[in-house]
All heavy atoms as a GROMACS GRO file, in nm:
protein
  581
    1MET      N    1   0.082  -0.120   0.000
    1MET     CA    2   0.000   0.000   0.000
    1MET      C    3   0.087   0.126   0.000
    1MET      O    4   0.057   0.220  -0.072
    1MET     CB    5  -0.092  -0.003   0.123
    1MET     CG    6  -0.186   0.112   0.130
    1MET     SD    7  -0.311   0.096   0.004
    1MET     CE    8  -0.412   0.232   0.040
    2LYS      N    9   0.193   0.125   0.082
    2LYS     CA   10   0.280   0.242   0.090
    2LYS      C   11   0.352   0.266  -0.042
    2LYS      O   12   0.367   0.380  -0.086
    2LYS     CB   13   0.381   0.222   0.203
    2LYS     CG   14   0.460   0.344   0.236
    2LYS     CD   15   0.548   0.320   0.357
    2LYS     CE   16   0.622   0.445   0.396
    2LYS     NZ   17   0.709   0.423   0.512
    3GLY      N   18   0.393   0.157  -0.110
    3GLY     CA   19   0.460   0.170  -0.239
    3GLY      C   20   0.368   0.225  -0.346
    3GLY      O   21   0.408   0.304  -0.431
    4LYS      N   22   0.242   0.182  -0.342
    4LYS     CA   23   0.145   0.231  -0.440
    4LYS      C   24   0.118   0.380  -0.420
    4LYS      O   25   0.107   0.456  -0.516
    4LYS     CB   26   0.015   0.151  -0.427
    4LYS     CG   27  -0.086   0.182  -0.533
    4LYS     CD   28  -0.207   0.092  -0.523
    4LYS     CE   29  -0.305   0.123  -0.634
    4LYS     NZ   30  -0.423   0.038  -0.627
    5LEU      N   31   0.112   0.422  -0.295
    5LEU     CA   32   0.089   0.564  -0.265
    5LEU      C   33   0.207   0.647  -0.312
    5LEU      O   34   0.189   0.755  -0.370
    5LEU     CB   35   0.068   0.582  -0.114
    5LEU     CG   36   0.040   0.725  -0.067
    5LEU    CD1   37  -0.090   0.776  -0.128
    5LEU    CD2   38   0.032   0.730   0.084
    6LEU      N   39   0.328   0.595  -0.292
    6LEU     CA   40   0.448   0.666  -0.336
    6LEU      C   41   0.452   0.678  -0.488
    6LEU      O   42   0.484   0.784  -0.542
    6LEU     CB   43   0.573   0.596  -0.285
    6LEU     CG   44   0.706   0.662  -0.317
    6LEU    CD1   45   0.713   0.801  -0.258
    6LEU    CD2   46   0.821   0.577  -0.268
    7LYS      N   47   0.416   0.570  -0.558
    7LYS     CA   48   0.414   0.574  -0.705
    7LYS      C   49   0.308   0.672  -0.755
    7LYS      O   50   0.331   0.746  -0.850
    7LYS     CB   51   0.386   0.435  -0.761
    7LYS     CG   52   0.502   0.340  -0.747
    7LYS     CD   53   0.468   0.204  -0.804
    7LYS     CE   54   0.581   0.105  -0.783
    7LYS     NZ   55   0.547  -0.028  -0.831
    8THR      N   56   0.194   0.675  -0.692
    8THR     CA   57   0.088   0.768  -0.730
    8THR      C   58   0.132   0.912  -0.709
    8THR      O   59   0.111   0.999  -0.794
    8THR     CB   60  -0.040   0.740  -0.649
    8THR    OG1   61  -0.079   0.605  -0.670
    8THR    CG2   62  -0.153   0.831  -0.692
    9PHE      N   63   0.197   0.939  -0.596
    9PHE     CA   64   0.245   1.073  -0.568
    9PHE      C   65   0.352   1.116  -0.668
    9PHE      O   66   0.350   1.227  -0.719
    9PHE     CB   67   0.300   1.080  -0.426
    9PHE     CG   68   0.359   1.213  -0.390
    9PHE    CD1   69   0.277   1.322  -0.367
    9PHE    CD2   70   0.496   1.231  -0.384
    9PHE    CE1   71   0.329   1.446  -0.336
    9PHE    CE2   72   0.550   1.354  -0.353
    9PHE     CZ   73   0.467   1.462  -0.329
   10ALA      N   74   0.444   1.024  -0.699
   10ALA     CA   75   0.552   1.056  -0.792
   10ALA      C   76   0.497   1.083  -0.932
   10ALA      O   77   0.538   1.178  -1.000
   10ALA     CB   78   0.653   0.943  -0.796
   11SER      N   79   0.403   1.000  -0.978
   11SER     CA   80   0.346   1.022  -1.112
   11SER      C   81   0.265   1.151  -1.116
   11SER      O   82   0.263   1.221  -1.218
   11SER     CB   83   0.262   0.902  -1.155
   11SER     OG   84   0.152   0.885  -1.069
   12SER      N   85   0.198   1.185  -1.006
   12SER     CA   86   0.123   1.311  -1.001
   12SER      C   87   0.218   1.430  -1.007
   12SER      O   88   0.189   1.530  -1.074
   12SER     CB   89   0.040   1.319  -0.874
   12SER     OG   90  -0.056   1.216  -0.871
   13ALA      N   91   0.333   1.419  -0.939
   13ALA     CA   92   0.430   1.528  -0.942
   13ALA      C   93   0.487   1.546  -1.082
   13ALA      O   94   0.506   1.659  -1.128
   13ALA     CB   95   0.542   1.500  -0.842
   14VAL      N   96   0.514   1.436  -1.152
   14VAL     CA   97   0.566   1.445  -1.289
   14VAL      C   98   0.462   1.509  -1.381
   14VAL      O   99   0.493   1.597  -1.462
   14VAL     CB  100   0.608   1.306  -1.341
   14VAL    CG1  101   0.637   1.310  -1.490
   14VAL    CG2  102   0.730   1.256  -1.265
   15ALA      N  103   0.336   1.465  -1.368
   15ALA     CA  104   0.230   1.521  -1.452
   15ALA      C  105   0.212   1.670  -1.426
   15ALA      O  106   0.194   1.749  -1.519
   15ALA     CB  107   0.099   1.446  -1.427
   16LEU      N  108   0.217   1.711  -1.301
   16LEU     CA  109   0.203   1.852  -1.267
   16LEU      C  110   0.318   1.934  -1.324
   16LEU      O  111   0.296   2.043  -1.378
   16LEU     CB  112   0.196   1.870  -1.116
   16LEU     CG  113   0.178   2.012  -1.065
   16LEU    CD1  114   0.046   2.070  -1.116
   16LEU    CD2  115   0.183   2.016  -0.914
   17SER      N  116   0.439   1.882  -1.315
   17SER     CA  117   0.553   1.957  -1.369
   17SER      C  118   0.544   1.969  -1.520
   17SER      O  119   0.586   2.070  -1.577
   17SER     CB  120   0.685   1.891  -1.328
   17SER     OG  121   0.700   1.765  -1.390
   18MET      N  122   0.489   1.870  -1.587
   18MET     CA  123   0.472   1.879  -1.732
   18MET      C  124   0.368   1.985  -1.768
   18MET      O  125   0.385   2.059  -1.863
   18MET     CB  126   0.431   1.743  -1.789
   18MET     CG  127   0.543   1.640  -1.780
   18MET     SD  128   0.488   1.476  -1.824
   18MET     CE  129   0.481   1.491  -2.002
   19LEU      N  130   0.262   1.993  -1.690
   19LEU     CA  131   0.160   2.094  -1.716
   19LEU      C  132   0.212   2.234  -1.691
   19LEU      O  133   0.180   2.328  -1.764
   19LEU     CB  134   0.036   2.068  -1.630
   19LEU     CG  135  -0.048   1.948  -1.669
   19LEU    CD1  136  -0.158   1.925  -1.567
   19LEU    CD2  137  -0.106   1.966  -1.808
   20VAL      N  138   0.294   2.251  -1.589
   20VAL     CA  139   0.352   2.382  -1.560
   20VAL      C  140   0.443   2.424  -1.675
   20VAL      O  141   0.446   2.540  -1.714
   20VAL     CB  142   0.428   2.378  -1.426
   20VAL    CG1  143   0.511   2.503  -1.407
   20VAL    CG2  144   0.330   2.363  -1.311
   21GLY      N  145   0.517   2.329  -1.732
   21GLY     CA  146   0.604   2.359  -1.845
   21GLY      C  147   0.529   2.402  -1.968
   21GLY      O  148   0.582   2.473  -2.054
   22CYS      N  149   0.404   2.361  -1.980
   22CYS     CA  150   0.324   2.396  -2.098
   22CYS      C  151   0.247   2.527  -2.081
   22CYS      O  152   0.185   2.575  -2.175
   22CYS     CB  153   0.222   2.285  -2.127
   22CYS     SG  154   0.299   2.130  -2.175
   23SER      N  155   0.250   2.584  -1.962
   23SER     CA  156   0.173   2.706  -1.940
   23SER      C  157   0.236   2.823  -2.014
   23SER      O  158   0.354   2.823  -2.045
   23SER     CB  159   0.166   2.737  -1.790
   23SER     OG  160   0.293   2.772  -1.743
   24SER      N  161   0.154   2.922  -2.042
   24SER     CA  162   0.206   3.040  -2.112
   24SER      C  163   0.277   3.128  -2.010
   24SER      O  164   0.217   3.182  -1.919
   24SER     CB  165   0.092   3.116  -2.179
   24SER     OG  166   0.001   3.160  -2.082
   25GLY      N  167   0.406   3.138  -2.026
   25GLY     CA  168   0.487   3.215  -1.933
   25GLY      C  169   0.513   3.354  -1.987
   25GLY      O  170   0.444   3.405  -2.075
   26SER      N  171   0.616   3.415  -1.938
   26SER     CA  172   0.649   3.550  -1.979
   26SER      C  173   0.757   3.548  -2.087
   26SER      O  174   0.844   3.634  -2.089
   26SER     CB  175   0.696   3.631  -1.859
   26SER     OG  176   0.812   3.571  -1.805
   27GLY      N  177   0.752   3.450  -2.175
   27GLY     CA  178   0.848   3.443  -2.284
   27GLY      C  179   0.822   3.550  -2.388
   27GLY      O  180   0.716   3.611  -2.394
   28THR      N  181   0.920   3.575  -2.471
   28THR     CA  182   0.906   3.677  -2.574
   28THR      C  183   0.831   3.618  -2.693
   28THR      O  184   0.877   3.523  -2.754
   28THR     CB  185   1.044   3.727  -2.620
   28THR    OG1  186   1.114   3.774  -2.506
   28THR    CG2  187   1.031   3.837  -2.722
   29ALA      N  188   0.718   3.671  -2.723
   29ALA     CA  189   0.640   3.628  -2.837
   29ALA      C  190   0.658   3.730  -2.949
   29ALA      O  191   0.698   3.844  -2.927
   29ALA     CB  192   0.492   3.616  -2.799
   30ALA      N  193   0.626   3.688  -3.070
   30ALA     CA  194   0.642   3.777  -3.186
   30ALA      C  195   0.554   3.901  -3.172
   30ALA      O  196   0.588   4.005  -3.225
   30ALA     CB  197   0.607   3.701  -3.313
   31THR      N  198   0.445   3.893  -3.100
   31THR     CA  199   0.357   4.008  -3.085
   31THR      C  200   0.418   4.114  -2.995
   31THR      O  201   0.376   4.228  -2.996
   31THR     CB  202   0.220   3.965  -3.028
   31THR    OG1  203   0.242   3.898  -2.904
   31THR    CG2  204   0.149   3.873  -3.124
   32GLU      N  205   0.518   4.078  -2.914
   32GLU     CA  206   0.581   4.174  -2.824
   32GLU      C  207   0.696   4.249  -2.891
   32GLU      O  208   0.750   4.341  -2.833
   32GLU     CB  209   0.633   4.102  -2.700
   32GLU     CG  210   0.523   4.041  -2.617
   32GLU     CD  211   0.578   3.961  -2.500
   32GLU    OE1  212   0.699   3.971  -2.472
   32GLU    OE2  213   0.501   3.890  -2.438
   33LEU      N  214   0.736   4.208  -3.010
   33LEU     CA  215   0.847   4.272  -3.077
   33LEU      C  216   0.804   4.404  -3.141
   33LEU      O  217   0.690   4.419  -3.185
   33LEU     CB  218   0.904   4.180  -3.186
   33LEU     CG  219   0.969   4.052  -3.137
   33LEU    CD1  220   1.004   3.963  -3.255
   33LEU    CD2  221   1.093   4.084  -3.057
   34LYS      N  222   0.896   4.496  -3.143
   34LYS     CA  223   0.871   4.624  -3.209
   34LYS      C  224   0.956   4.630  -3.335
   34LYS      O  225   1.059   4.565  -3.344
   34LYS     CB  226   0.910   4.738  -3.116
   34LYS     CG  227   0.830   4.742  -2.988
   34LYS     CD  228   0.877   4.857  -2.900
   34LYS     CE  229   0.817   4.843  -2.764
   34LYS     NZ  230   0.911   4.795  -2.664
   35GLU      N  231   0.911   4.708  -3.429
   35GLU     CA  232   0.987   4.722  -3.553
   35GLU      C  233   1.126   4.775  -3.523
   35GLU      O  234   1.142   4.869  -3.445
   35GLU     CB  235   0.914   4.815  -3.649
   35GLU     CG  236   0.970   4.811  -3.788
   35GLU     CD  237   0.878   4.876  -3.890
   35GLU    OE1  238   0.756   4.873  -3.871
   35GLU    OE2  239   0.931   4.931  -3.987
   36GLY      N  240   1.226   4.714  -3.581
   36GLY     CA  241   1.364   4.752  -3.560
   36GLY      C  242   1.435   4.669  -3.454
   36GLY      O  243   1.555   4.680  -3.437
   37ASP      N  244   1.360   4.585  -3.380
   37ASP     CA  245   1.422   4.498  -3.280
   37ASP      C  246   1.510   4.393  -3.347
   37ASP      O  247   1.489   4.356  -3.462
   37ASP     CB  248   1.316   4.427  -3.196
   37ASP     CG  249   1.251   4.518  -3.094
   37ASP    OD1  250   1.300   4.631  -3.077
   37ASP    OD2  251   1.152   4.476  -3.032
   38THR      N  252   1.606   4.342  -3.273
   38THR     CA  253   1.693   4.235  -3.321
   38THR      C  254   1.638   4.102  -3.271
   38THR      O  255   1.606   4.088  -3.153
   38THR     CB  256   1.837   4.254  -3.270
   38THR    OG1  257   1.886   4.379  -3.320
   38THR    CG2  258   1.927   4.143  -3.317
   39VAL      N  259   1.628   4.006  -3.360
   39VAL     CA  260   1.577   3.874  -3.328
   39VAL      C  261   1.691   3.775  -3.341
   39VAL      O  262   1.757   3.768  -3.444
   39VAL     CB  263   1.462   3.834  -3.424
   39VAL    CG1  264   1.411   3.696  -3.393
   39VAL    CG2  265   1.349   3.935  -3.418
   40LYS      N  266   1.714   3.699  -3.236
   40LYS     CA  267   1.818   3.597  -3.239
   40LYS      C  268   1.750   3.462  -3.262
   40LYS      O  269   1.657   3.425  -3.190
   40LYS     CB  270   1.895   3.592  -3.107
   40LYS     CG  271   2.012   3.495  -3.109
   40LYS     CD  272   2.084   3.490  -2.976
   40LYS     CE  273   2.165   3.614  -2.954
   40LYS     NZ  274   2.254   3.603  -2.835
   41ILE      N  275   1.796   3.390  -3.365
   41ILE     CA  276   1.739   3.259  -3.393
   41ILE      C  277   1.843   3.152  -3.364
   41ILE      O  278   1.963   3.178  -3.367
   41ILE     CB  279   1.690   3.247  -3.539
   41ILE    CG1  280   1.804   3.269  -3.637
   41ILE    CG2  281   1.577   3.345  -3.566
   41ILE    CD1  282   1.768   3.238  -3.780
   42GLY      N  283   1.797   3.035  -3.333
   42GLY     CA  284   1.886   2.923  -3.307
   42GLY      C  285   1.856   2.810  -3.404
   42GLY      O  286   1.741   2.782  -3.433
   43LEU      N  287   1.959   2.750  -3.453
   43LEU     CA  288   1.944   2.638  -3.547
   43LEU      C  289   2.026   2.521  -3.495
   43LEU      O  290   2.128   2.539  -3.430
   43LEU     CB  291   1.993   2.678  -3.686
   43LEU     CG  292   1.921   2.797  -3.749
   43LEU    CD1  293   1.994   2.841  -3.876
   43LEU    CD2  294   1.778   2.761  -3.782
   44ASN      N  295   1.982   2.401  -3.525
   44ASN     CA  296   2.050   2.280  -3.482
   44ASN      C  297   2.088   2.199  -3.604
   44ASN      O  298   2.001   2.144  -3.671
   44ASN     CB  299   1.959   2.200  -3.389
   44ASN     CG  300   2.028   2.077  -3.335
   44ASN    OD1  301   2.150   2.070  -3.330
   44ASN    ND2  302   1.949   1.980  -3.294
   45TYR      N  303   2.216   2.193  -3.634
   45TYR     CA  304   2.262   2.112  -3.745
   45TYR      C  305   2.400   2.057  -3.713
   45TYR      O  306   2.475   2.114  -3.635
   45TYR     CB  307   2.264   2.188  -3.877
   45TYR     CG  308   2.299   2.334  -3.868
   45TYR    CD1  309   2.427   2.377  -3.834
   45TYR    CD2  310   2.203   2.430  -3.893
   45TYR    CE1  311   2.459   2.510  -3.826
   45TYR    CE2  312   2.233   2.564  -3.885
   45TYR     CZ  313   2.361   2.603  -3.852
   45TYR     OH  314   2.391   2.736  -3.844
   46GLU      N  315   2.433   1.944  -3.773
   46GLU     CA  316   2.559   1.876  -3.748
   46GLU      C  317   2.670   1.942  -3.831
   46GLU      O  318   2.656   1.958  -3.951
   46GLU     CB  319   2.549   1.729  -3.787
   46GLU     CG  320   2.443   1.652  -3.710
   46GLU     CD  321   2.475   1.636  -3.564
   46GLU    OE1  322   2.594   1.630  -3.530
   46GLU    OE2  323   2.381   1.633  -3.484
   47LEU      N  324   2.779   1.977  -3.766
   47LEU     CA  325   2.893   2.036  -3.837
   47LEU      C  326   3.013   1.943  -3.837
   47LEU      O  327   3.118   1.976  -3.890
   47LEU     CB  328   2.930   2.171  -3.776
   47LEU     CG  329   2.822   2.278  -3.785
   47LEU    CD1  330   2.867   2.405  -3.714
   47LEU    CD2  331   2.788   2.308  -3.929
   48SER      N  332   2.998   1.826  -3.777
   48SER     CA  333   3.104   1.726  -3.777
   48SER      C  334   3.040   1.588  -3.779
   48SER      O  335   2.921   1.572  -3.755
   48SER     CB  336   3.194   1.742  -3.653
   48SER     OG  337   3.119   1.718  -3.536
   49GLY      N  338   3.119   1.488  -3.811
   49GLY     CA  339   3.070   1.352  -3.813
   49GLY      C  340   3.024   1.309  -3.951
   49GLY      O  341   3.056   1.371  -4.053
   50ALA      N  342   2.948   1.201  -3.953
   50ALA     CA  343   2.908   1.137  -4.079
   50ALA      C  344   2.816   1.223  -4.164
   50ALA      O  345   2.814   1.209  -4.286
   50ALA     CB  346   2.840   1.003  -4.049
   51VAL      N  347   2.737   1.309  -4.103
   51VAL     CA  348   2.641   1.391  -4.179
   51VAL      C  349   2.680   1.539  -4.181
   51VAL      O  350   2.596   1.626  -4.197
   51VAL     CB  351   2.498   1.374  -4.123
   51VAL    CG1  352   2.445   1.235  -4.149
   51VAL    CG2  353   2.493   1.406  -3.975
   52ALA      N  354   2.810   1.565  -4.166
   52ALA     CA  355   2.857   1.704  -4.161
   52ALA      C  356   2.828   1.780  -4.289
   52ALA      O  357   2.804   1.900  -4.285
   52ALA     CB  358   3.006   1.707  -4.130
   53SER      N  359   2.829   1.711  -4.402
   53SER     CA  360   2.805   1.782  -4.528
   53SER      C  361   2.664   1.843  -4.531
   53SER      O  362   2.644   1.951  -4.585
   53SER     CB  363   2.825   1.689  -4.647
   53SER     OG  364   2.734   1.581  -4.641
   54TYR      N  365   2.567   1.773  -4.472
   54TYR     CA  366   2.431   1.828  -4.466
   54TYR      C  367   2.426   1.950  -4.375
   54TYR      O  368   2.368   2.053  -4.409
   54TYR     CB  369   2.332   1.723  -4.415
   54TYR     CG  370   2.324   1.599  -4.499
   54TYR    CD1  371   2.351   1.474  -4.445
   54TYR    CD2  372   2.290   1.606  -4.633
   54TYR    CE1  373   2.343   1.360  -4.522
   54TYR    CE2  374   2.282   1.493  -4.711
   54TYR     CZ  375   2.308   1.370  -4.655
   54TYR     OH  376   2.301   1.257  -4.731
   55GLY      N  377   2.487   1.939  -4.258
   55GLY     CA  378   2.486   2.050  -4.164
   55GLY      C  379   2.559   2.172  -4.216
   55GLY      O  380   2.516   2.284  -4.195
   56GLN      N  381   2.670   2.151  -4.285
   56GLN     CA  382   2.744   2.265  -4.339
   56GLN      C  383   2.664   2.333  -4.449
   56GLN      O  384   2.665   2.456  -4.459
   56GLN     CB  385   2.880   2.218  -4.391
   56GLN     CG  386   2.972   2.176  -4.278
   56GLN     CD  387   3.097   2.104  -4.326
   56GLN    OE1  388   3.111   2.073  -4.443
   56GLN    NE2  389   3.187   2.076  -4.233
   57ALA      N  390   2.593   2.255  -4.531
   57ALA     CA  391   2.508   2.316  -4.634
   57ALA      C  392   2.393   2.394  -4.571
   57ALA      O  393   2.357   2.503  -4.617
   57ALA     CB  394   2.454   2.207  -4.727
   58GLU      N  395   2.334   2.339  -4.464
   58GLU     CA  396   2.226   2.410  -4.394
   58GLU      C  397   2.278   2.540  -4.332
   58GLU      O  398   2.210   2.642  -4.337
   58GLU     CB  399   2.169   2.321  -4.284
   58GLU     CG  400   2.091   2.202  -4.337
   58GLU     CD  401   2.051   2.105  -4.226
   58GLU    OE1  402   2.087   2.129  -4.109
   58GLU    OE2  403   1.986   2.006  -4.258
   59TYR      N  404   2.398   2.535  -4.274
   59TYR     CA  405   2.458   2.654  -4.215
   59TYR      C  406   2.479   2.763  -4.320
   59TYR      O  407   2.444   2.879  -4.298
   59TYR     CB  408   2.590   2.619  -4.147
   59TYR     CG  409   2.664   2.739  -4.097
   59TYR    CD1  410   2.625   2.802  -3.978
   59TYR    CD2  411   2.773   2.792  -4.166
   59TYR    CE1  412   2.693   2.913  -3.932
   59TYR    CE2  413   2.840   2.903  -4.120
   59TYR     CZ  414   2.800   2.963  -4.004
   59TYR     OH  415   2.866   3.074  -3.958
   60LYS      N  416   2.534   2.725  -4.434
   60LYS     CA  417   2.559   2.822  -4.541
   60LYS      C  418   2.427   2.880  -4.594
   60LYS      O  419   2.417   3.000  -4.620
   60LYS     CB  420   2.638   2.758  -4.653
   60LYS     CG  421   2.782   2.728  -4.616
   60LYS     CD  422   2.855   2.656  -4.729
   60LYS     CE  423   2.996   2.619  -4.688
   60LYS     NZ  424   3.065   2.543  -4.792
   61GLY      N  425   2.327   2.795  -4.608
   61GLY     CA  426   2.197   2.842  -4.655
   61GLY      C  427   2.131   2.937  -4.557
   61GLY      O  428   2.075   3.040  -4.596
   62ALA      N  429   2.137   2.904  -4.428
   62ALA     CA  430   2.079   2.991  -4.326
   62ALA      C  431   2.152   3.125  -4.320
   62ALA      O  432   2.090   3.230  -4.308
   62ALA     CB  433   2.082   2.922  -4.190
   63THR      N  434   2.284   3.120  -4.329
   63THR     CA  435   2.364   3.243  -4.327
   63THR      C  436   2.328   3.333  -4.445
   63THR      O  437   2.311   3.455  -4.430
   63THR     CB  438   2.514   3.210  -4.328
   63THR    OG1  439   2.543   3.125  -4.217
   63THR    CG2  440   2.598   3.335  -4.320
   64LEU      N  441   2.314   3.273  -4.562
   64LEU     CA  442   2.277   3.350  -4.681
   64LEU      C  443   2.137   3.410  -4.667
   64LEU      O  444   2.116   3.527  -4.698
   64LEU     CB  445   2.284   3.261  -4.805
   64LEU     CG  446   2.243   3.326  -4.937
   64LEU    CD1  447   2.338   3.441  -4.970
   64LEU    CD2  448   2.246   3.223  -5.049
   65ALA      N  449   2.042   3.331  -4.617
   65ALA     CA  450   1.906   3.381  -4.599
   65ALA      C  451   1.901   3.497  -4.500
   65ALA      O  452   1.831   3.596  -4.522
   65ALA     CB  453   1.815   3.267  -4.553
   66ILE      N  454   1.978   3.487  -4.393
   66ILE     CA  455   1.982   3.594  -4.294
   66ILE      C  456   2.043   3.721  -4.354
   66ILE      O  457   1.992   3.831  -4.334
   66ILE     CB  458   2.058   3.549  -4.168
   66ILE    CG1  459   1.977   3.444  -4.093
   66ILE    CG2  460   2.091   3.666  -4.077
   66ILE    CD1  461   2.052   3.373  -3.983
   67LYS      N  462   2.151   3.707  -4.430
   67LYS     CA  463   2.213   3.823  -4.494
   67LYS      C  464   2.116   3.890  -4.592
   67LYS      O  465   2.106   4.012  -4.596
   67LYS     CB  466   2.341   3.781  -4.568
   67LYS     CG  467   2.457   3.755  -4.478
   67LYS     CD  468   2.581   3.716  -4.558
   67LYS     CE  469   2.697   3.682  -4.468
   67LYS     NZ  470   2.815   3.638  -4.543
   68GLU      N  471   2.045   3.809  -4.670
   68GLU     CA  472   1.949   3.865  -4.765
   68GLU      C  473   1.834   3.935  -4.694
   68GLU      O  474   1.789   4.042  -4.736
   68GLU     CB  475   1.896   3.756  -4.857
   68GLU     CG  476   1.998   3.707  -4.958
   68GLU     CD  477   1.943   3.598  -5.048
   68GLU    OE1  478   1.828   3.553  -5.029
   68GLU    OE2  479   2.017   3.556  -5.139
   69TYR      N  480   1.785   3.876  -4.584
   69TYR     CA  481   1.675   3.938  -4.511
   69TYR      C  482   1.719   4.070  -4.451
   69TYR      O  483   1.648   4.170  -4.460
   69TYR     CB  484   1.626   3.844  -4.400
   69TYR     CG  485   1.513   3.903  -4.319
   69TYR    CD1  486   1.382   3.892  -4.363
   69TYR    CD2  487   1.537   3.974  -4.201
   69TYR    CE1  488   1.278   3.948  -4.291
   69TYR    CE2  489   1.434   4.029  -4.130
   69TYR     CZ  490   1.304   4.016  -4.175
   69TYR     OH  491   1.203   4.072  -4.104
   70ASN      N  492   1.836   4.072  -4.388
   70ASN     CA  493   1.885   4.195  -4.326
   70ASN      C  494   1.917   4.303  -4.428
   70ASN      O  495   1.909   4.422  -4.398
   70ASN     CB  496   2.008   4.167  -4.239
   70ASN     CG  497   1.972   4.092  -4.112
   70ASN    OD1  498   1.860   4.100  -4.063
   70ASN    ND2  499   2.068   4.018  -4.059
   71ALA      N  500   1.953   4.265  -4.551
   71ALA     CA  501   1.984   4.362  -4.656
   71ALA      C  502   1.857   4.426  -4.714
   71ALA      O  503   1.863   4.535  -4.769
   71ALA     CB  504   2.063   4.295  -4.767
   72ASN      N  505   1.744   4.360  -4.699
   72ASN     CA  506   1.618   4.412  -4.751
   72ASN      C  507   1.574   4.533  -4.669
   72ASN      O  508   1.564   4.528  -4.548
   72ASN     CB  509   1.511   4.302  -4.744
   72ASN     CG  510   1.381   4.343  -4.809
   72ASN    OD1  511   1.364   4.455  -4.853
   72ASN    ND2  512   1.289   4.250  -4.816
   73LYS      N  513   1.548   4.643  -4.735
   73LYS     CA  514   1.512   4.766  -4.664
   73LYS      C  515   1.372   4.759  -4.603
   73LYS      O  516   1.340   4.836  -4.512
   73LYS     CB  517   1.522   4.884  -4.760
   73LYS     CG  518   1.660   4.903  -4.817
   73LYS     CD  519   1.693   5.048  -4.831
   73LYS     CE  520   1.823   5.073  -4.900
   73LYS     NZ  521   1.939   5.032  -4.829
   74ASP      N  522   1.287   4.668  -4.650
   74ASP     CA  523   1.151   4.654  -4.596
   74ASP      C  524   1.146   4.561  -4.475
   74ASP      O  525   1.038   4.538  -4.421
   74ASP     CB  526   1.058   4.600  -4.705
   74ASP     CG  527   1.041   4.698  -4.819
   74ASP    OD1  528   1.055   4.820  -4.796
   74ASP    OD2  529   1.016   4.653  -4.933
   75SER      N  530   1.259   4.508  -4.430
   75SER     CA  531   1.262   4.416  -4.318
   75SER      C  532   1.220   4.489  -4.190
   75SER      O  533   1.268   4.598  -4.160
   75SER     CB  534   1.401   4.358  -4.299
   75SER     OG  535   1.441   4.289  -4.414
   76LYS      N  536   1.131   4.427  -4.113
   76LYS     CA  537   1.085   4.486  -3.988
   76LYS      C  538   1.185   4.464  -3.875
   76LYS      O  539   1.193   4.543  -3.784
   76LYS     CB  540   0.951   4.428  -3.948
   76LYS     CG  541   0.837   4.466  -4.038
   76LYS     CD  542   0.708   4.409  -3.985
   76LYS     CE  543   0.591   4.450  -4.073
   76LYS     NZ  544   0.463   4.402  -4.019
   77TYR      N  545   1.258   4.353  -3.880
   77TYR     CA  546   1.349   4.316  -3.771
   77TYR      C  547   1.487   4.287  -3.826
   77TYR      O  548   1.505   4.263  -3.944
   77TYR     CB  549   1.299   4.190  -3.701
   77TYR     CG  550   1.153   4.194  -3.667
   77TYR    CD1  551   1.062   4.114  -3.734
   77TYR    CD2  552   1.105   4.278  -3.568
   77TYR    CE1  553   0.927   4.118  -3.704
   77TYR    CE2  554   0.971   4.283  -3.537
   77TYR     CZ  555   0.882   4.204  -3.605
   77TYR     OH  556   0.750   4.209  -3.576
   78LYS      N  557   1.586   4.291  -3.739
   78LYS     CA  558   1.721   4.251  -3.775
   78LYS      C  559   1.741   4.112  -3.714
   78LYS      O  560   1.712   4.090  -3.597
   78LYS     CB  561   1.823   4.347  -3.719
   78LYS     CG  562   1.967   4.307  -3.750
   78LYS     CD  563   2.061   4.415  -3.701
   78LYS     CE  564   2.205   4.372  -3.707
   78LYS     NZ  565   2.254   4.329  -3.832
   79ILE      N  566   1.791   4.020  -3.794
   79ILE     CA  567   1.810   3.882  -3.748
   79ILE      C  568   1.956   3.856  -3.722
   79ILE      O  569   2.042   3.895  -3.801
   79ILE     CB  570   1.755   3.782  -3.851
   79ILE    CG1  571   1.605   3.802  -3.870
   79ILE    CG2  572   1.785   3.639  -3.808
   79ILE    CD1  573   1.543   3.710  -3.970
   80MET      N  574   1.984   3.791  -3.611
   80MET     CA  575   2.121   3.750  -3.577
   80MET      C  576   2.131   3.601  -3.593
   80MET      O  577   2.045   3.528  -3.566
   80MET     CB  578   2.154   3.784  -3.432
   80MET     CG  579   2.168   3.932  -3.409
   80MET     SD  580   2.209   3.969  -3.238
   80MET     CE  581   2.361   3.885  -3.215
   0.00000   0.00000   0.00000
């Protein structure tokens, strides 16, 4: 009985922590940005190992896209 109660409590704590993680916090949303703000983006790609050629191509493509976006005079934000 004591073990079952402990398992129930532990699973309830895990479920609660997952729900808290899904709540809308005070993160920066696109609606909070003002024109001219700098936006930092993060990308995940492999730059070494067996699939490095894919990651390096993705890196070059993302870098080019960011340069083109920032060069456009109609851009609302600056991307890093």
